[in-house]
N, C-alpha and C positions, 0 to 999 in steps of 0.2 A: 820473375819466377822463366817467363821464358828462357831467359837469358842463361840461367843457371842452367837450369837443362839444358844449353846445348851446349853451355863448358862443359858437364856432367860427359856427354855424349862422345864430345872432343876427347878427355878423357880417357874413357873409356877403347876408342877407336884407337888410341897409344898403344895402349897395355893389348890391344888386339893384334896389332902390327910385331909386339914380340913373342905373337904364341905363335906365329909360324918357325922362326929361329929355336923357339923352346921346343914344340911337336918335334919339329927336324931330328935333333940333339935325340930321343926316345924312339923314335920311327923307327928303328932294325936293332931297340931292344929287344923284343917278343913280341908275343901276336898279338896285333892290333885291336882284336877283342877284349885282351887283358887289359890294356893301357886304357881302351871307352870304358870299360865297368870299372875301373877303379878312379876314373875321373870321375864319371858319374856319380859313386858313390862320396868323393870324398866334394863334392859340388851338393852334393843332397844334406852330409851331415855338418856343410858352411852352414846354407839357406834356413835347416832346422831353426835355430835360434833365433833368426831373423822374424821367423813368421808372427811368434807371441809381441817380439817386440814391436811391432809396426801393428799392429791392434788385429793384425788377422787371425784369421781358425785354420786348423788342418782340417775340418769338415769339407768335404765338396758335395755338390751335387751329382749325379748321373751324367750330365751332360756335361757339368764343367771337368770331370771324371776322364769323358771321352775325349775332349779338348784337348787334353794334358797328352794323353795317350797316344791320339794324333801326332802333336807336338813332337813329342820323345822319340816315334817311328820313324818322324823327316828329320829329326836332327841327329836320329842315330845313322841313318841314311849318309848324311852330310861329313859328319863326324868320320865314318869307315873310308870313306872317298880322300879324304884331308890324310887321315895317314897312312892309305897304301898309295899314296899320289907322293906324297914326302918321303919315300923307302929308295922312290928315281929321282925325283923334280928337286928343281933349287926352292926353298923356303922365300926369299926376296922375288922370283917369278912368281909362286905360289900366291901370295901377298898380292901383287899386283893383280893377275889374271882374275881371279875369284872376285876380289874387292872392284874391281873395275865393272864387271860384269854384271855384278851384283844387279845393282839399280836399275840398268835395262831389263834388265830380267823380273824384277819388280815392278816397274813400269809397264811393262807390256803384259804381263799377267793380271796387271789390274787392270789395263784397258781393255782384257777381253773378258775375264771375266764378270766385268759388272758393264759388259756388251757397251761402253764408250766407243765415241764413232772417231777415228785416228783422222788426226788433220795433217795437213801437209808437214808440217814444222814435226809433229810426232812422226811423220813416217822417214824423214830427212833426219833427224833423229838420231830412231832406230837402225837406220840403211848404216849411218857412220859408227853406232854401236857393234854392227855386223865384223862389218869393217876390221874395227879395233879388238874384236874378238880373233878374229882371222890370222891380226896380226899379230898377236901376243902367241897362239897356239904354232904358231908355224904353219900353216895351213896348206905351206908351198912344198911340204915335207907329207905327201902324199899318201905314204906306207902309213899303216892304222899301227903296223908294230912301232916304228919311231914317234908315232902320237902318244903312246901308251907309255914307253920307257923313258920320255922325257918327264910323263906324269901330267903334263898340259890337259891331254881330253879327259882325266879324271879331273882336274882341277876347273875346266869350262864346266860338266854336268853339277861337280859342287855349287856354284853361284849359281847354278838354275834352280837347285833341291834347297839353296840357304834362301831363294827367292821366295819359294811356298813357305820355311818359316816363318818370315817377316810378315807374312800374307796369315796364317795360322794364328801369328800370335796377337797380331790386328784385332781378330775376331773373337780369339777366346779371351782377354782381355777385358772384354769390355762387362762380361760379367764375373772375372773373378782377380784377388789381388795379384799384381805382377810378381809377389815374392812368392805366394801359394803356386803358381802355376811354373813358375821356376823350379820353385821346390819340387813338383810333383813331376815335369817333365826330365828329372836330373833322376828319381826314384823309377821311373817306370823306365827309362832309357838301362840304368842298370837288371831287373829285373829283365826288360827283352833281352841284352844279351850275355845272365847268365846262363838259360840256357842252353847259350849258341855254343861256351867255353867249356861245360862241364867235367871232364879230371882234369883237363887243360889246365886247370888255375895252379899245378904245380910247377908251368912256367913264369909265374909270376916273380919278377927280379925279387932278390935278399930285402930285406932292410939295409944291409950294408952300400947298395947299390944308394948311393946317397943322387947322383947327379939325376936317375928314373925319378925319385919318389920328390925330389926338388921340383923339379918339374913338371910332375904331375900336381904336388900341390898348385904351381901357380898355375897349370891350367885349367886344372880345378876349383882354386878357389878365387885368387885371383882374376882371373879371365873369362872364366867361365858363371863361376858366381857371382862377382858381383859390375865385372864389365857387359854380360850378359844380360844380366838384368835390369842396368843401366838402359840400355840398348831396346829391352820390352817395354823399359818403361816412358822409353822417347817414342816406342812406336805408337804408342797409348793415347800420349801430349799431342804429338806432332802429326801423328797418321805416317803410313808406312812409306808410302811414296818419298818423303818429306825426309823422315828418319834416316832409310835406307842412303842418300846423298851424300849424308855424314862417312858413310863408308871410305868415301874417296879420300880422309884423310890419311887412310891407313897404307894406301901404296906407295907412298913417298917415304914411310918412316921404317913399313916393310923393310922394301929394298936397303933404306942405310945402315937397321940394323943387322940384317943377313950379312950383307956384304963385311961392316963391323965386327964382327961376331963371328962369322962363317966362314971370311974371306971370299963371299960367291962370288962371280963373276957379274957384271950388270949387264945385260947385255942388251943392242942397240934396240931391236924387235920390241925388249919388252918396254924401253921409252915409250917408242912411237906408240904402240898398241897403248898403253896406258895414258898416252896424251892425246889419242883419238877418242878410248870412250870417255874421258874426260868431260870431250868439247861435246861429245855425244850429250851425255846425261844434263848439260848444259845446259844443251836445247831442249833438252827433255824439263828440267825445271822449271824453265821460266813462264811466267804467268800471262 
């Protein structure tokens, strides 16, 4: 059972790797809020049939609804940063930065929130994580404008936000089905974004824009519904810290896919920073 869960998680991470390239392909097509709305709606529609098929029910308690609402708010902030950053940033570099720093932020927040004492090894790992993150965002470019233009600062914040997604999911799914939780997170996400769009829905790309809608289906059904649900399931089965460590499968494959499909350059700082962050997580994950 454990091996099967881990294999599913590996498969989900590879799917996530391609989501950076997929998102980049449509990042400049329209208002990010419109893309968010359709991604959430498509995801909720894809998850809806799975609720009865898994023996779950749509009925939820007020507490479960509040957890799903909180999850929707946090993941909406993350996804907004994702699309805005991809307008100017490289998809491959984003995949490395976010997924390299996410396990470090998750580990740190877990220690802080549960008031665990930091051991010397923890301090070393977190220190290396900070160094790796600094290299990834090229901190020596002291201009905030340059950091924002590259998208790297947004991606760094996004990785911190997704650490909150991981912790929230771990807490919420103790009393809620993974599929039901994912369904409501996406449904609530669409409901949160819709009022912010208002009359702006007229900017939705035409059905004939196959590039946009094929990528929406990929991001909504394959990446968000399938891969994210598998990740949520792994969080529940393996714990937030262990599950988040598997995100390290994403950096190399995200770089490879972006380089092959988008012909993006692979920067030396991206490789060095990613390796330092990987070493940090390896140290933090050792028992």
